[in-house]
C-alpha positions, 0 to 999 in steps of 0.5 A, spaced: 693 502 438 697 497 442 703 494 438 704 488 442 696 487 442 696 488 434 702 483 434 699 478 438 692 478 434 696 477 427 700 471 430 693 468 431 693 467 423 700 465 422 699 458 421 693 459 416 697 464 412 703 460 412 698 454 409 695 459 404 702 462 402 705 454 401 699 452 397 700 459 392 707 459 392 707 452 388 712 447 386 716 452 381 718 457 387 718 451 392 726 451 395 727 459 392 721 462 397 720 460 404 712 461 405 714 464 412 718 470 409 712 471 405 707 471 411 712 476 415 712 481 409 704 480 410 705 482 417 709 488 416 705 491 411 699 490 416 702 493 422 704 499 418 698 500 415 693 497 420 690 504 421 687 503 414 683 497 416 676 499 416 673 492 417 669 490 424 669 483 424 674 477 424 672 475 417 674 482 414 680 482 418 682 475 415 680 478 408 684 484 409 690 479 411 689 475 405 689 481 400 696 483 403 698 476 402 696 476 395 699 482 393 706 480 396 705 473 392 704 477 386 710 481 387 714 475 388 712 472 382 714 478 378 720 478 381 722 470 380 718 469 374 718 475 370 712 480 368 
């Protein structure tokens, strides 16, 4: 329930999620999209919807964050490359 604690927890995964975002963005969107922005959007959504997270372990949290990142990436690809 503590926003500061949640923020600190999410920050632990910033380097990992940034690496994933950079790899997933690929060459077609490099220069148009900052992986850090994508990760920040992921964190905003995770923060907003943390009450919906039902996991109990770190691997489940990481998986949940990866799902959010994948959804943000799909939105991004639709925006830039068309559906």
